[in-house]
C-alpha positions as CSV (number, residue, x, y, z in Angstrom):
1,M,-27.8,-26.2,-4.7
2,R,-30.3,-23.4,-4.4
3,K,-30.1,-19.6,-4.9
4,F,-31.8,-17.4,-2.3
5,N,-32.0,-13.7,-1.6
6,K,-31.4,-12.7,1.9
7,A,-35.0,-12.8,3.0
8,A,-35.5,-16.3,1.7
9,S,-32.1,-17.3,3.2
10,A,-33.3,-16.2,6.6
11,F,-36.5,-18.3,6.1
12,L,-34.4,-21.3,5.1
13,A,-32.3,-21.0,8.3
14,A,-35.5,-21.1,10.3
15,V,-37.1,-24.1,8.8
16,M,-34.3,-26.4,7.6
17,T,-33.7,-28.5,10.7
18,A,-33.4,-32.2,11.2
19,T,-33.9,-34.3,14.3
20,S,-31.1,-36.7,15.4
21,A,-31.7,-40.2,16.5
22,A,-32.5,-40.1,20.2
23,S,-29.5,-42.1,21.2
24,L,-27.2,-39.9,19.2
25,A,-28.7,-36.5,19.9
26,P,-26.2,-33.7,20.1
27,A,-25.4,-32.2,23.4
28,V,-27.3,-29.0,24.2
29,F,-25.6,-26.2,22.3
30,A,-25.0,-23.5,25.0
31,Q,-24.6,-20.6,22.6
32,T,-27.5,-18.6,21.1
33,V,-27.8,-19.7,17.4
34,D,-27.9,-16.6,15.2
35,T,-28.1,-17.5,11.5
36,T,-28.8,-14.0,10.3
37,D,-27.2,-13.4,6.9
38,T,-27.2,-9.9,5.4
39,R,-25.5,-10.9,2.2
40,E,-27.5,-10.6,-1.1
41,N,-28.1,-13.4,-3.7
42,V,-26.6,-16.1,-1.5
43,T,-26.4,-19.7,-2.9
44,V,-27.2,-22.2,-0.1
45,I,-25.6,-25.7,-0.4
46,D,-27.2,-28.2,1.9
47,V,-24.8,-31.0,2.9
48,T,-27.7,-33.4,3.2
49,D,-28.3,-33.1,-0.5
50,Y,-24.9,-34.7,-1.0
51,G,-25.6,-37.5,1.4
52,A,-24.6,-36.1,4.9
53,D,-26.5,-37.9,7.7
54,P,-27.7,-35.6,10.5
55,T,-28.9,-38.5,12.6
56,G,-25.2,-39.3,13.5
57,I,-25.3,-42.9,12.2
58,E,-23.4,-42.8,8.9
59,D,-20.1,-41.2,8.0
60,S,-20.9,-37.7,6.7
61,Q,-17.3,-36.9,5.7
62,P,-17.6,-37.9,2.0
63,A,-20.7,-35.8,1.6
64,V,-19.1,-32.8,3.3
65,V,-16.2,-33.0,0.8
66,K,-18.6,-33.1,-2.1
67,A,-20.6,-30.2,-0.7
68,I,-17.5,-28.0,-0.3
69,E,-16.2,-28.9,-3.8
70,A,-19.6,-27.9,-5.1
71,A,-19.4,-24.6,-3.2
72,K,-16.1,-23.9,-4.9
73,G,-17.8,-23.8,-8.2
74,V,-20.3,-21.1,-7.2
75,E,-19.9,-17.5,-8.2
76,G,-20.9,-15.0,-5.5
77,P,-21.6,-15.6,-1.8
78,V,-22.3,-19.1,-0.6
79,T,-23.5,-20.8,2.6
80,I,-22.7,-24.5,3.3
81,N,-25.6,-25.4,5.5
82,F,-25.7,-28.2,8.0
83,P,-29.3,-28.8,9.2
84,E,-29.2,-29.3,13.0
85,G,-28.1,-32.7,14.0
86,T,-25.0,-34.9,14.7
87,Y,-22.5,-35.4,11.9
88,Q,-19.9,-38.2,12.1
89,M,-16.7,-37.4,10.4
90,Y,-14.2,-40.2,9.9
91,P,-10.6,-39.6,8.6
92,D,-10.7,-42.3,5.8
93,K,-12.3,-40.0,3.2
94,A,-11.5,-36.6,4.6
95,F,-9.3,-33.9,3.0
96,K,-5.6,-34.6,3.1
97,K,-3.6,-31.4,3.0
98,E,0.0,-30.4,3.3
99,M,0.1,-27.8,6.0
100,Y,3.3,-26.4,7.6
101,L,2.5,-25.1,11.0
102,S,4.7,-23.7,13.7
103,N,5.3,-26.0,16.7
104,T,3.9,-29.0,14.8
105,T,6.1,-29.4,11.7
106,G,9.9,-29.2,12.4
107,I,12.9,-30.9,11.0
108,D,10.9,-34.1,10.7
109,E,8.4,-33.4,8.0
110,G,6.5,-36.6,8.7
111,E,3.6,-34.7,10.3
112,K,3.1,-32.2,7.4
113,I,0.0,-33.9,6.0
114,R,-3.1,-33.0,7.9
115,T,-6.4,-34.9,7.8
116,V,-9.0,-32.1,7.7
117,G,-12.8,-32.4,8.2
118,L,-13.9,-28.9,6.9
119,C,-11.3,-27.5,4.5
120,L,-11.9,-24.3,2.6
121,E,-9.1,-23.8,0.1
122,D,-9.0,-20.8,-2.4
123,M,-12.5,-19.7,-1.5
124,N,-14.1,-16.4,-0.9
125,D,-17.3,-15.1,0.8
126,V,-18.3,-18.4,2.5
127,I,-20.3,-19.2,5.6
128,I,-20.3,-22.7,7.1
129,E,-23.6,-22.7,9.0
130,G,-23.9,-25.4,11.7
131,N,-27.3,-24.4,13.1
132,G,-26.2,-25.8,16.5
133,S,-25.1,-29.1,15.1
134,R,-22.5,-31.4,16.7
135,F,-19.5,-32.4,14.6
136,M,-18.1,-35.7,15.9
137,F,-14.6,-36.5,14.7
138,H,-12.8,-39.8,14.8
139,H,-9.2,-40.9,15.1
140,K,-6.8,-38.0,14.7
141,M,-8.1,-35.1,12.6
142,T,-7.9,-31.3,12.2
143,P,-11.5,-30.2,12.4
144,Y,-11.3,-27.2,10.1
145,A,-8.8,-25.2,8.0
146,T,-8.9,-22.3,5.6
147,I,-6.1,-22.0,3.0
148,R,-5.7,-18.9,0.9
149,S,-9.3,-18.0,1.6
150,T,-11.0,-14.6,2.4
151,N,-14.2,-13.5,4.1
152,V,-15.0,-16.9,5.6
153,T,-17.3,-17.5,8.7
154,L,-17.6,-20.8,10.5
155,Q,-20.4,-20.6,13.1
156,N,-22.9,-22.3,15.3
157,F,-21.5,-25.8,15.8
158,S,-19.7,-27.9,18.5
159,I,-16.7,-30.1,18.0
160,D,-15.9,-33.3,19.8
161,F,-14.0,-36.5,19.3
162,A,-15.6,-40.0,19.7
163,T,-12.5,-41.4,21.3
164,P,-10.0,-38.8,22.8
165,T,-6.3,-39.6,22.2
166,C,-5.7,-38.3,25.8
167,Y,-6.9,-41.1,28.1
168,E,-7.3,-41.1,31.8
169,M,-8.3,-42.9,35.0
170,V,-9.8,-41.4,38.1
171,A,-9.1,-43.0,41.4
172,T,-12.4,-43.5,43.3
173,E,-11.6,-46.0,46.1
174,R,-8.5,-47.0,48.0
175,D,-8.3,-50.0,50.3
176,E,-5.1,-50.2,52.3
177,A,-5.9,-53.6,53.8
178,E,-6.7,-55.2,50.4
179,K,-4.0,-53.2,48.7
180,T,-6.3,-52.2,45.9
181,I,-7.3,-49.0,44.1
182,V,-10.5,-48.7,42.0
183,F,-10.3,-46.4,39.0
184,H,-13.1,-45.1,36.8
185,I,-12.4,-44.8,33.1
186,P,-14.4,-42.2,31.1
187,E,-17.0,-43.8,28.8
188,A,-15.3,-42.2,25.7
189,N,-12.1,-44.2,26.4
190,N,-12.0,-47.7,24.9
191,Y,-10.0,-50.2,26.9
192,E,-9.3,-53.9,27.5
193,V,-7.7,-55.5,30.5
194,R,-5.0,-58.0,29.8
195,G,-3.2,-59.4,32.8
196,T,-1.4,-56.4,34.4
197,D,-1.9,-54.2,31.3
198,I,-4.7,-52.0,30.0
199,I,-4.8,-51.8,26.2
200,W,-6.3,-48.5,25.0
201,S,-7.8,-48.2,21.5
202,S,-9.6,-45.9,19.2
203,D,-13.0,-46.6,17.7
204,K,-13.2,-48.6,14.5
205,S,-13.1,-47.4,10.9
206,P,-16.5,-47.9,9.2
207,Y,-14.6,-48.9,6.1
208,T,-12.1,-51.5,7.3
209,G,-13.7,-52.5,10.6
210,K,-10.3,-52.1,12.3
211,T,-9.2,-49.7,15.1
212,Y,-7.0,-46.8,14.0
213,W,-4.6,-47.2,16.9
214,T,-4.0,-49.2,20.1
215,Q,-1.6,-48.4,23.0
216,N,-0.4,-50.6,25.8
217,R,-0.6,-49.0,29.3
218,G,0.2,-45.4,28.3
219,F,2.6,-43.0,26.6
220,G,5.8,-41.7,28.0
221,Y,4.1,-38.4,28.8
222,T,1.8,-38.3,31.8
223,Q,0.0,-35.6,33.8
224,T,-2.0,-35.5,37.0
225,Y,-5.0,-33.6,38.1
226,N,-6.2,-33.3,41.7
227,A,-10.0,-33.0,41.6
228,A,-10.1,-31.9,45.3
229,T,-7.6,-29.0,45.0
230,G,-7.9,-28.2,41.3
231,E,-4.1,-28.5,40.9
232,S,-2.5,-30.2,37.9
233,W,1.1,-31.0,37.1
234,R,3.2,-32.9,34.6
235,G,4.4,-36.3,35.5
236,S,2.6,-38.7,37.9
237,T,2.9,-41.7,40.1
238,S,2.3,-44.6,37.8
239,P,-0.8,-46.6,38.6
240,Y,1.0,-49.6,37.2
241,S,3.8,-49.3,39.9
242,G,3.7,-52.5,42.0
243,V,0.6,-53.9,40.3
244,S,0.1,-57.6,40.6
245,S,-3.2,-57.9,38.7
246,I,-6.0,-55.9,37.2
247,E,-9.7,-56.8,37.6
248,D,-12.4,-55.3,35.2
249,L,-15.4,-54.6,37.3
250,G,-17.6,-53.4,34.4
251,D,-19.3,-50.0,34.0
252,H,-15.8,-48.6,33.1
253,K,-14.4,-49.4,36.5
254,V,-11.2,-51.4,37.1
255,K,-9.6,-52.6,40.3
256,F,-5.8,-52.7,40.5
257,H,-4.4,-55.2,43.0
258,Y,-0.9,-54.3,44.3
259,S,2.0,-56.0,46.0
260,S,3.0,-52.5,47.1
261,M,0.7,-49.5,47.0
262,P,1.5,-46.4,45.0
263,N,0.7,-43.0,46.5
264,I,-2.6,-42.4,44.5
265,Q,-5.4,-41.1,46.6
266,P,-9.1,-40.9,45.6
267,G,-9.8,-37.9,43.4
268,I,-6.5,-38.2,41.6
269,V,-6.8,-38.2,37.8
270,W,-4.0,-40.0,35.9
271,Q,-3.7,-38.9,32.3
272,T,-1.5,-40.0,29.4
273,R,-1.1,-38.8,25.9
274,D,1.1,-38.8,22.8
275,T,3.1,-35.6,22.4
276,T,3.3,-35.9,18.6
277,R,1.5,-32.9,17.2
278,D,0.3,-34.5,14.0
279,Q,-2.9,-32.6,13.9
280,V,-4.1,-29.2,15.2
281,A,-7.3,-27.8,16.6
282,G,-7.8,-25.7,13.5
283,G,-5.6,-24.0,10.8
284,L,-6.0,-20.5,9.3
285,L,-3.3,-20.4,6.6
286,Y,-2.6,-17.5,4.2
287,S,-6.2,-16.3,4.8
288,K,-7.8,-13.1,5.9
289,G,-11.2,-12.0,7.1
290,I,-11.8,-15.3,8.9
291,T,-14.5,-15.3,11.7
292,L,-15.1,-18.2,14.1
293,K,-18.4,-17.6,15.9
294,N,-20.3,-19.7,18.4
295,I,-18.0,-22.7,18.2
296,E,-17.8,-25.0,21.2
297,E,-14.7,-27.2,21.3
298,N,-15.2,-30.0,23.8
299,Y,-12.1,-32.0,22.9
300,V,-9.6,-31.5,20.1
301,H,-6.6,-33.6,19.1
302,G,-3.2,-31.9,18.7
303,S,-2.0,-28.4,19.6
304,V,-4.2,-25.3,19.7
């Protein structure tokens, strides 16, 4: 924890950067990173002082929790600083908060507990400074939330999920004679071919070594996107209709063999997802003066 006046704080923002491991480097941050802070006597809490890993290898979530708890004990303005890098945030040791949100918590209160990566509760005059970092979340999480807080700014970072809970296949080849369709599965989706099924799964917890979830074939809710026309609609022709076998071609390509061909043409994207809104893109509860600045959301789990 360090105390800086605004001139020193500006200098800190300019020099406190970290280089990520090449294989885990953050995607280019498209926004202009402006870290100007006009506040006086700002205390800067650096998450790496609490064990956060900007190289994107280790779970930074426990360190983030510690840094935010330390910030709560500071009198006056405070900045929680993330030197530029990639920060993995797993749900195992994240904040667990009871949050009642419209369109997510109804008669069934089973979804009232949210797993939050960045949670500012009962805090005032706080900046979370990302410096263009990439926050990579895992499983099902609410990336950020403010609860009974005032004058809070979250800025200069991107949000993504290691394994999206909406998974998809893109039809790339169709052979009427062979009765086959080749699909490409995005690299972020984990899968395994078993007979005429595809088993989808999350990544693994670094603490238990087990996946957080698995799903056979897909969920009851599906949607379709036509890459050629840009049209999208709910519901779809199931790629499993009439399937006799599935062949894993490698490189995230699978070939479906059919006894009767479904009407799926190249360019059609088949998607499936769970409609349970157990998490949200972000929550601002009983708070005021909240600013979200230069935040890129690539994928978020739950409703927006």
